[in-house]
N, C-alpha and C positions, 0 to 999 in steps of 0.2 A: 738622215734617212727618214723617209716618210712612209706612211702606211695608209691604205685605203680602208682598213678594218676599223669599224666603229666599236668603241669600248662598251662594256656592259654598263647600263645606267641603273643606279640603285636608288631606292627610296628608303629612308630611315625614319623610324618613329621612336621617340623617347617617351615612354609611358611612365608617368609618375603615380605611385601607389602609396596610399597612407597606411603603410604597414612595413615594419622592419623586424619586429621581435619574433614573429612566427614565420620562420624561413620557409616552411612547407607551403604557406599561402602564396608567398611571392613566387616560389618555384612552380606552383600550379598555374598561376597566371602566365608565367613565361611559357610553360608547356602548352597552354591553350592557344597561344599565338602560333605555335608550330603545327597545330592539328586542324583539320576541317571538322564539320559538324558530325561526321561519321567516325572520327577518331583516326583518320589516315593523315600521314604527314604531308604537309605542303612541300613540294619538292625543292623550291628555291627560297624558302623562308629560313632565316637564321636569327637566333638570339645572340647578339654580339657581346653583351655585357649585362650583368646585374650588379648594381651597387646599392647597398643598404646602409643607411645612417641610423644607428641606434639612438643617438642623442635627439634627432629630429623625428624619429619614428616614420621615416620615409624611405622608399626604394625607387630606383629608376631602372627600368628595363629597356635596353636598346635592341630594337628589332629592325631587320633589314630584309628587303626582297628586291627582285628585279622590277623595274618600272613596268615592263611588259606583262608581268603577272598580275598587276592591279586591275580590278574590275570596277567600273563606274556603275553602281546599282541605283543611282538616282532616277534613271529613266526606265527601270525594269518594273513590271507590274507583278 
């Protein structure tokens, strides 16, 4: 069976943060990825995972969104 429907294309970002001991800092960084500058939630942005390694004092936050929602700001004044 074939389908003419194109699937959703996703972009993912693995954000490495030099913090693991203070959970609230890592959570605030993850929350910032979900919100715009006015504090409104981006509709198609998700934090998929937060992994913190206490031994190495590092955290990795996995963020994903639709490719169609990305904006190229290099050419904007």
